C-alpha positions as CSV (number, residue, x, y, z in Angstrom):
1,X,193.5,48.8,28.5
2,X,191.8,47.2,31.4
3,X,193.4,46.1,34.6
4,X,194.6,42.6,33.9
5,X,197.6,40.4,33.7
6,X,199.2,40.6,30.3
7,X,199.2,37.2,28.6
8,X,202.6,35.9,27.4
9,X,202.9,36.6,23.7
10,X,203.2,32.9,22.9
11,X,199.4,32.8,23.4
12,X,199.1,34.4,20.0
13,X,201.1,31.5,18.6
14,X,200.1,28.4,20.3
15,X,196.8,26.6,19.7
16,X,195.7,25.6,23.2
17,X,195.4,29.2,24.4
18,X,193.3,30.1,21.3
19,X,191.0,27.2,22.1
20,X,190.7,28.1,25.8
21,X,189.8,31.7,25.0
22,X,187.3,30.7,22.4
23,X,185.6,28.2,24.7
24,X,185.4,30.6,27.6
25,X,184.7,34.0,26.0
26,X,182.9,32.9,22.9
27,X,180.2,31.1,24.7
28,X,178.7,34.5,25.7
29,X,177.3,35.1,22.2
30,X,173.7,35.0,23.3
31,X,174.0,37.0,26.4
32,X,172.0,40.0,25.3
33,X,170.3,38.6,22.3
34,X,168.1,36.5,24.6
35,X,168.8,38.0,28.0
36,X,169.4,36.2,31.2
37,X,166.6,34.8,33.3
38,X,166.3,32.8,36.5
39,X,164.9,29.3,36.2
40,X,163.4,26.9,38.6
41,X,161.1,23.9,38.5
42,X,160.1,20.6,40.1
43,X,162.9,18.4,41.4
44,X,162.9,15.3,39.3
45,X,163.5,11.8,40.3
46,X,167.2,12.0,39.2
47,X,167.8,15.1,41.2
48,X,166.3,13.4,44.3
49,X,168.8,10.6,43.8
50,X,171.7,13.1,43.6
51,X,170.5,14.9,46.7
52,X,170.1,11.5,48.5
53,X,173.7,10.5,47.7
54,X,175.0,13.9,48.7
55,X,173.2,13.7,52.0
56,X,174.8,10.3,52.8
57,X,178.2,11.6,51.9
58,X,177.8,14.7,54.1
59,X,176.5,12.7,57.0
60,X,178.5,9.5,57.0
61,X,181.6,9.7,54.8
62,X,184.8,8.9,56.7
63,X,186.6,12.2,56.0
64,X,185.4,15.8,55.9
65,X,184.1,16.8,52.5
66,X,183.4,20.1,50.9
67,X,180.0,19.3,49.4
68,X,179.9,22.6,47.4
69,X,183.0,21.6,45.5
70,X,181.5,18.1,44.9
71,X,178.3,19.7,43.4
72,X,180.3,22.0,41.2
73,X,182.4,19.1,40.0
74,X,179.3,17.0,39.3
75,X,177.7,19.8,37.3
76,X,180.8,20.3,35.2
77,X,181.2,16.6,34.4
78,X,177.5,16.4,33.6
79,X,177.7,19.2,31.1
80,X,180.6,17.6,29.3
81,X,178.0,15.1,28.0
82,X,176.3,17.8,26.1
83,X,178.0,20.2,23.7
84,X,181.4,21.9,23.9
85,X,179.9,25.3,24.7
86,X,177.4,24.6,27.5
87,X,179.3,25.8,30.5
88,X,179.0,26.3,34.3
89,X,180.7,29.1,36.2
90,X,180.9,28.9,40.0
91,X,180.0,32.2,41.7
92,X,183.4,33.8,41.7
93,X,184.2,32.7,38.1
94,X,180.8,33.9,37.0
95,X,181.6,37.5,38.2
96,X,184.9,37.5,36.4
97,X,183.4,36.1,33.2
98,X,180.6,38.7,33.2
99,X,183.1,41.5,33.9
100,X,185.0,40.7,30.7
101,X,182.1,41.7,28.6
102,X,180.7,44.5,30.7
103,X,181.7,48.1,30.0
104,X,184.0,48.3,33.0
105,X,184.8,47.1,36.5
106,X,185.9,48.7,39.8
107,X,189.6,48.7,40.6
108,X,192.7,50.8,40.9
109,X,193.3,51.4,37.2
110,X,196.6,49.9,36.2
111,X,197.8,47.6,33.5
112,X,200.2,45.2,35.0
113,X,202.6,42.4,34.3
114,X,204.1,39.7,36.6
115,X,207.8,39.2,36.1
116,X,210.0,37.0,38.2
117,X,207.1,36.6,40.7
118,X,206.7,40.3,41.1
119,X,203.8,42.5,40.0
120,X,205.0,45.4,37.9
121,X,202.9,48.4,36.7
122,X,203.1,48.5,32.9
123,X,201.1,51.8,32.9
124,X,198.6,53.5,35.2
125,X,195.4,54.1,33.1
126,X,195.0,57.7,32.1
127,X,192.7,59.5,34.5
128,X,192.4,56.5,36.7
129,X,192.9,56.4,40.5
130,X,196.4,55.0,40.5
131,X,197.6,57.8,38.1
132,X,195.9,60.3,40.3
133,X,198.0,59.4,43.4
134,X,201.3,59.1,41.5
135,X,201.7,55.4,40.7
136,X,204.2,55.2,37.8
137,X,205.2,52.7,35.0
138,X,207.8,50.3,36.4
139,X,206.6,50.5,40.0
140,X,206.6,47.1,41.7
141,X,203.5,46.6,44.0
142,X,204.8,44.5,46.9
143,X,201.7,44.6,49.2
144,X,198.1,45.6,49.1
145,X,196.4,46.2,52.4
146,X,199.2,44.3,54.1
147,X,198.8,41.3,51.8
148,X,201.8,40.1,49.9
149,X,201.6,40.2,46.1
150,X,205.0,38.6,45.4
151,X,206.4,35.1,45.1
152,X,203.7,32.5,45.3
153,X,201.2,35.2,46.1
154,X,201.7,36.8,42.7
155,X,198.8,34.7,41.2
156,X,196.1,36.3,39.1
157,X,193.4,35.3,41.6
158,X,195.3,36.9,44.5
159,X,196.1,40.0,42.6
160,X,192.5,40.5,41.5
161,X,191.2,39.8,44.9
162,X,193.4,42.5,46.5
163,X,193.3,45.2,43.8
164,X,189.7,45.0,42.6
165,X,186.9,46.0,44.9
166,X,183.8,48.1,45.4
167,X,184.0,51.6,44.0
168,X,184.9,54.2,46.7
169,X,186.8,51.7,48.9
170,X,190.5,52.2,49.7
171,X,193.5,50.0,49.1
172,X,196.8,50.8,50.7
173,X,199.7,49.9,48.4
174,X,203.4,49.4,49.3
175,X,205.5,50.1,46.2
176,X,209.1,49.5,45.3
177,X,210.4,52.2,42.9
178,X,213.7,52.3,41.2
179,X,216.0,54.9,42.9
180,X,214.2,54.7,46.2
181,X,215.7,52.6,49.1
182,X,212.5,52.3,51.1
183,X,209.0,51.2,49.9
184,X,206.7,54.0,48.9
185,X,203.2,54.0,50.4
186,X,200.1,55.0,48.5
187,X,196.4,55.0,49.3
188,X,194.3,54.5,46.2
189,X,190.5,54.9,46.1
190,X,189.0,52.3,43.8
191,X,186.8,53.6,41.0
192,X,185.1,52.4,37.8
193,X,187.7,51.3,35.2
194,X,186.5,51.4,31.6
195,X,187.2,48.4,29.3
196,X,187.6,48.8,25.6
197,X,187.1,46.3,22.9
198,X,188.7,48.2,20.0
199,X,192.5,47.9,20.2
200,X,193.4,50.1,17.2
201,X,191.7,52.5,14.8
202,X,193.8,54.7,12.5
203,X,194.1,55.9,9.0
204,X,196.9,54.3,7.2
205,X,199.7,56.0,5.3
206,X,197.7,56.1,2.1
207,X,195.2,58.4,3.8
208,X,192.3,56.4,2.5
209,X,192.5,53.0,4.2
210,X,191.0,52.8,7.7
211,X,192.2,50.0,10.0
212,X,190.1,48.9,12.9
213,X,190.9,45.9,15.3
214,X,188.2,44.5,17.5
215,X,189.4,42.2,20.3
216,X,185.9,41.0,21.4
217,X,182.3,42.0,21.3
218,X,181.4,43.6,24.6
219,X,178.7,46.0,25.8
220,X,180.5,49.0,24.3
221,X,181.8,47.5,21.1
222,X,179.1,48.9,18.8
223,X,179.4,52.4,20.3
224,X,183.2,52.3,20.1
225,X,183.0,51.2,16.5
226,X,180.7,53.9,15.5
227,X,182.7,56.6,17.1
228,X,186.0,55.5,15.5
229,X,184.3,55.1,12.1
230,X,182.9,58.7,12.4
231,X,186.4,60.0,13.3
232,X,188.0,58.0,10.4
233,X,185.5,59.2,7.9
234,X,186.2,62.8,8.9
235,X,189.9,62.1,8.2
236,X,189.0,60.9,4.7
237,X,188.7,57.1,4.9
238,X,187.5,55.5,1.7
239,X,188.0,51.8,2.5
240,X,188.0,49.6,5.6
241,X,190.4,46.9,6.8
242,X,188.6,45.2,9.7
243,X,190.7,42.9,11.9
244,X,188.9,40.1,13.7
245,X,191.9,37.8,14.2
246,X,191.9,36.2,17.7
247,X,188.5,37.7,18.5
248,X,186.6,34.9,20.4
249,X,183.2,36.5,20.2
250,X,180.8,38.0,22.7
251,X,177.4,39.7,22.4
252,X,175.5,38.7,19.2
253,X,173.6,42.0,18.9
254,X,176.7,44.1,18.9
255,X,178.0,42.0,16.0
256,X,174.8,42.3,14.0
257,X,174.6,46.0,14.7
258,X,178.1,46.4,13.2
259,X,177.1,44.3,10.1
260,X,174.0,46.5,9.7
261,X,176.3,49.6,9.5
262,X,178.2,48.0,6.6
263,X,175.4,46.4,4.4
264,X,172.5,47.8,2.6
265,X,169.0,46.4,2.1
266,X,166.7,44.8,4.6
267,X,167.7,41.1,4.4
268,X,168.5,38.8,7.3
269,X,171.9,39.1,9.0
270,X,171.5,36.0,11.2
271,X,168.8,33.7,12.4
272,X,168.6,31.0,15.1
273,X,166.9,27.7,15.3
274,X,166.4,25.6,18.4
275,X,164.2,23.0,20.0
276,X,162.1,25.6,21.8
277,X,160.5,27.9,19.2
278,X,160.8,30.8,21.6
279,X,164.5,30.7,20.9
280,X,164.1,31.1,17.1
281,X,164.9,34.6,16.1
282,X,165.7,36.5,13.0
283,X,167.8,39.7,12.9
284,X,167.5,41.9,9.8
285,X,169.5,44.7,8.3
286,X,167.5,47.9,7.8
287,X,169.3,50.9,9.3
288,X,170.9,53.4,7.0
289,X,174.5,52.3,7.7
290,X,177.4,54.6,8.0
291,X,179.6,52.7,5.5
292,X,177.3,50.8,3.1
293,X,179.5,51.6,0.1
294,X,183.3,51.3,-0.1
295,X,185.6,48.4,-0.2
296,X,186.0,46.2,2.9
297,X,188.6,43.5,3.7
298,X,188.2,41.4,6.8
299,X,191.1,39.5,8.4
300,X,190.3,36.3,10.3
301,X,192.1,33.3,11.7
302,X,191.5,30.1,13.7
303,X,191.0,32.3,16.8
304,X,188.1,34.2,15.3
305,X,184.9,32.7,16.7
306,X,181.2,33.2,17.4
307,X,180.3,36.8,16.9
308,X,183.4,37.3,14.8
309,X,182.1,34.6,12.5
310,X,178.7,36.3,12.3
311,X,180.4,39.5,11.1
312,X,182.9,37.9,8.7
313,X,180.4,35.3,7.4
314,X,177.5,37.7,6.9
315,X,179.7,40.2,5.1
316,X,180.9,37.3,2.9
317,X,177.4,36.1,2.2
318,X,176.3,39.7,1.3
319,X,179.3,39.9,-1.0
320,X,180.2,43.0,0.9
321,X,183.7,42.1,2.0
322,X,186.7,40.0,1.0
323,X,187.8,37.6,3.7
324,X,191.5,37.1,4.1
325,X,193.4,34.8,6.5
326,X,192.7,31.3,7.8
327,X,189.5,29.4,8.4
328,X,187.7,30.6,11.6
329,X,187.1,28.5,14.7
330,X,183.7,27.2,13.8
331,X,181.3,28.0,16.7
332,X,177.7,28.4,15.6
333,X,175.9,27.5,18.9
334,X,174.0,30.1,20.9
335,X,174.2,30.2,24.7
336,X,171.6,31.7,27.1
337,X,173.1,32.9,30.5
338,X,171.0,31.6,33.4
339,X,171.8,33.1,36.8
340,X,171.5,30.5,39.6
341,X,170.4,31.3,43.2
342,X,173.9,31.2,44.7
343,X,175.4,33.6,42.1
344,X,176.8,30.9,39.9
345,X,175.8,30.9,36.2
346,X,174.9,28.3,33.6
347,X,175.5,29.1,29.9
348,X,173.1,26.7,28.2
349,X,173.2,26.1,24.5
350,X,169.6,26.8,23.2
351,X,170.0,27.0,19.5
352,X,172.2,27.1,16.4
353,X,172.7,30.3,14.4
354,X,172.7,30.6,10.6
355,X,174.1,33.4,8.4
356,X,172.4,34.8,5.3
357,X,173.3,32.0,2.8
358,X,171.6,29.6,5.2
359,X,174.9,28.0,6.3
360,X,175.8,27.1,9.8
361,X,179.5,27.6,10.7
362,X,179.5,25.2,13.6
363,X,182.1,22.6,13.2
364,X,181.2,18.9,13.9
365,X,181.5,17.6,17.5
366,X,180.7,14.4,19.3
367,X,178.8,14.8,22.6
368,X,181.0,13.8,25.5
369,X,184.2,14.1,23.6
370,X,185.3,17.7,24.3
371,X,189.0,16.9,24.0
372,X,188.6,15.9,20.3
373,X,186.8,19.1,19.7
374,X,189.5,21.2,21.3
375,X,192.2,19.5,19.2
376,X,190.4,19.9,15.9
377,X,192.5,22.9,15.2
378,X,195.7,20.8,15.3
379,X,194.4,18.6,12.5
380,X,193.7,21.4,10.0
381,X,197.3,21.4,8.7
382,X,200.5,21.7,10.6
383,X,204.2,21.3,10.6
384,X,205.4,20.1,14.0
385,X,203.1,22.0,16.4
386,X,202.5,25.2,14.3
387,X,199.9,26.0,11.6
388,X,201.3,26.5,8.1
389,X,198.3,25.4,6.0
390,X,194.6,24.5,6.3
391,X,193.7,21.0,5.2
392,X,190.0,21.6,5.2
393,X,188.0,19.6,2.7
394,X,184.7,21.3,2.1
395,X,181.7,19.1,2.4
396,X,179.8,19.2,-1.0
397,X,176.6,18.5,1.0
398,X,177.0,21.9,2.7
399,X,177.3,24.0,-0.4
400,X,175.6,27.4,-0.3
401,X,175.7,30.5,-2.4
402,X,176.2,34.2,-1.5
403,X,173.8,36.8,-2.7
404,X,176.0,37.4,-5.7
405,X,176.2,33.7,-6.6
406,X,179.6,32.7,-5.2
407,X,179.9,29.3,-3.7
408,X,180.6,29.0,0.0
409,X,180.5,26.1,2.4
410,X,179.1,25.5,5.9
411,X,179.9,23.2,8.7
412,X,183.3,24.2,9.8
413,X,183.9,27.9,10.3
414,X,184.2,30.7,7.7
415,X,186.6,29.8,4.9
416,X,188.5,32.9,3.7
417,X,188.4,34.0,0.1
418,X,192.2,34.5,0.2
419,X,194.1,32.0,2.3
420,X,197.3,33.1,4.1
421,X,199.3,30.4,6.0
422,X,200.7,31.2,9.4
423,X,204.3,32.4,9.2
424,X,206.3,30.3,11.6
425,X,209.8,31.0,10.3
426,X,210.7,33.1,13.3
427,X,209.3,30.8,16.0
428,X,212.0,29.0,18.1
429,X,212.3,27.5,21.5
430,X,214.5,30.4,22.5
431,X,211.9,32.9,21.4
432,X,209.2,31.1,23.4
433,X,211.4,31.0,26.5
434,X,211.9,34.8,26.2
435,X,208.1,35.1,26.1
436,X,207.7,32.8,29.0
437,X,210.0,34.9,31.1
438,X,208.5,38.2,29.8
439,X,212.0,39.3,28.8
440,X,211.0,41.4,25.8
441,X,208.3,43.3,27.5
442,X,210.3,43.8,30.6
443,X,213.2,45.2,28.6
444,X,211.0,47.5,26.6
445,X,209.3,48.8,29.8
446,X,212.7,49.5,31.4
447,X,214.0,51.2,28.2
448,X,210.9,53.3,27.8
449,X,211.1,54.5,31.4
450,X,214.8,55.3,31.3
451,X,214.6,57.2,28.0
452,X,211.1,58.6,28.2
453,X,211.9,62.3,28.1
454,X,214.1,61.8,25.0
455,X,211.5,59.6,23.2
456,X,208.6,61.9,24.0
457,X,210.3,64.8,22.3
458,X,209.9,63.2,18.9
459,X,206.7,62.4,17.0
460,X,205.7,58.8,16.7
461,X,206.0,59.0,12.9
462,X,209.7,59.8,13.3
463,X,210.1,57.0,15.8
464,X,208.4,54.6,13.4
465,X,210.6,55.6,10.5
466,X,214.0,56.2,12.2
467,X,214.2,54.3,15.5
468,X,216.4,51.2,15.3
469,X,216.9,48.5,17.9
470,X,220.7,48.5,18.1
471,X,223.1,45.6,18.7
472,X,223.9,47.1,22.1
473,X,220.3,46.8,23.0
474,X,220.1,43.2,21.8
475,X,223.1,42.3,23.9
476,X,221.4,43.8,26.9
477,X,218.3,41.6,26.1
478,X,220.5,38.5,25.9
479,X,222.2,39.3,29.3
480,X,218.8,39.8,30.8
481,X,217.7,36.5,29.5
482,X,220.7,34.7,30.9
483,X,220.0,36.2,34.3
484,X,216.5,34.8,34.0
485,X,218.0,31.3,33.3
486,X,217.2,31.4,29.5
487,X,220.0,29.5,27.8
488,X,221.3,31.3,24.7
489,X,221.0,29.4,21.4
490,X,222.9,31.2,18.6
491,X,221.1,29.5,15.6
492,X,217.6,30.0,17.1
493,X,218.5,33.6,18.0
494,X,219.5,34.2,14.4
495,X,216.1,32.9,13.2
496,X,214.1,35.0,15.7
497,X,216.3,38.1,15.7
498,X,214.2,40.4,13.4
499,X,211.0,39.4,15.2
500,X,212.6,40.1,18.6
501,X,213.6,43.6,17.4
502,X,210.1,44.2,16.1
503,X,208.6,43.2,19.4
504,X,210.9,45.4,21.4
505,X,210.3,48.5,19.2
506,X,206.5,48.0,19.3
507,X,206.5,47.6,23.1
508,X,208.7,50.7,23.6
509,X,206.2,52.7,21.5
510,X,203.3,51.3,23.4
511,X,204.8,52.4,26.8
512,X,205.7,55.8,25.5
513,X,202.6,56.8,23.5
514,X,199.7,54.8,24.7
515,X,199.5,56.5,28.1
516,X,198.3,59.6,26.3
517,X,195.3,57.9,24.9
518,X,192.0,58.0,26.8
519,X,190.0,55.6,24.5
520,X,192.0,52.4,24.9
521,X,193.6,52.5,21.5
522,X,197.1,51.1,21.0
523,X,197.7,52.4,17.4
524,X,201.4,52.8,17.7
525,X,202.0,49.2,18.8
526,X,200.0,47.8,15.9
527,X,201.5,50.0,13.3
528,X,204.9,48.7,14.1
529,X,203.9,45.0,14.6
530,X,202.0,44.8,11.3
531,X,204.8,46.4,9.3
532,X,206.2,42.9,8.9
533,X,203.0,40.8,9.3
534,X,202.4,38.6,6.2
535,X,198.7,38.3,6.7
536,X,198.3,42.1,7.1
537,X,200.5,42.9,4.2
538,X,198.5,40.4,2.0
539,X,195.2,41.9,3.1
540,X,196.1,45.5,2.2
541,X,196.8,44.4,-1.3
542,X,193.3,43.0,-1.8
543,X,191.3,46.2,-2.1
544,X,191.3,46.1,-5.9
545,X,189.5,42.7,-5.6
546,X,187.3,44.1,-2.8
547,X,186.3,47.0,-5.0
548,X,185.4,44.6,-7.8
549,X,183.5,42.4,-5.4
550,X,181.4,45.4,-4.4
551,X,180.7,46.5,-7.9
552,X,179.7,43.2,-9.5
553,X,179.4,40.9,-6.5
554,X,182.0,38.6,-8.1
555,X,185.7,38.1,-7.6
């Protein structure tokens, strides 16, 4: 995995984080489909007025003013009058946003977590510069080049500013390691750190079902997908379970390339329509795909957006896959990245995209009312603050047909063929507080480091089958929580207990076995997590229907 702060697990549960990720990452859907270009032009009367006002402020306003921040704020507020996905990135944010979809960045090569205002190394990336000099899991990085990384200085912005940097440059780290009284000092030479977009790719226990999870569509996604598919086919895969849950999108052409590997014929995969005819494009299938026959089931949820909706919606329109889960986010607008002269970037909506049936999956929005758009997910069906159902009412005016004649609807995301409500039975305030304090991950990391030699002696298959989170371990977790000022609640703990055990076991496996992987896969973690996931368990039971869908294009 890439060098980044691990998000608290509640982000997979709570709607606002899903929305934020979708809005920020998903907007990059048109980045390579159209390519970036610089723009200029005559200064209009309106821009002259803006410049005039700014000049007066700079010259005569009673207090000192940062005019750059005023300009950035003005641009942001102006764009709010357009659509929800036109977006402006100041220079520093633009670099970070681009790096998320590029094939890698320059840094020290660690995955880290911030716990109790201290930066802990979860794992040094295999073959990376930190592993080379001896940084270990569980190390606490106290300073970088003399700059504190603890307390109020343990912010993501400060950590990235100190640990990332130009390839070949040095960063001097001061590290606290368990068992050592004094801080250890390391000099790490920054290098290119690869990023991966495929989280898991493995053959399931039946030896015929391949599982692939894609977290976003980046520069390398298509190549990663092809390599994993090649490996899985060699192992005997006959059917594919594709997981796009929580995938906020990314590069459109990587998504369409993957669709082309899964569908036959030469029909359209996606087309775009905008005010400027130069932005109207059609992308067709046509390559001899590597898996054009064989059952496919695709898992989606409300966090699946943009490029994820192109893949799931196109496969549905082709009657090539059965879609299982919850209705997708509903983003069908294409953005063009425009680099500005100061390094900032404008992501401008230039067209809408449509999938093979002719439907747009863009959900309705009212210009200038972004807040309503963000909270649309809350209105789909809920109990308290958690999804349990989807109250979508398909618009009969947006009725379309797949190639096999099945009825589908546009105007609000991709509606799954098989709906699976969100399981919220285990979600309690106590569990969320454990997440908020990173108790479960911190405990798993400590346990893995303390027992690593014993754990590594056994195969993962034995760990998966036989390892049990004991009551003694759970008592240690509860004590750790109390020390972190998480008040114990017996009834809530009872509701969340099995899920807590599952999370601890999965994270122990991740810390023990993932470090041996050089391709970013986290197979062991997901095999444990999904052993009790209702949506996953429902999806793997749908291959009989998926096979029938493929044979007669009906279900």
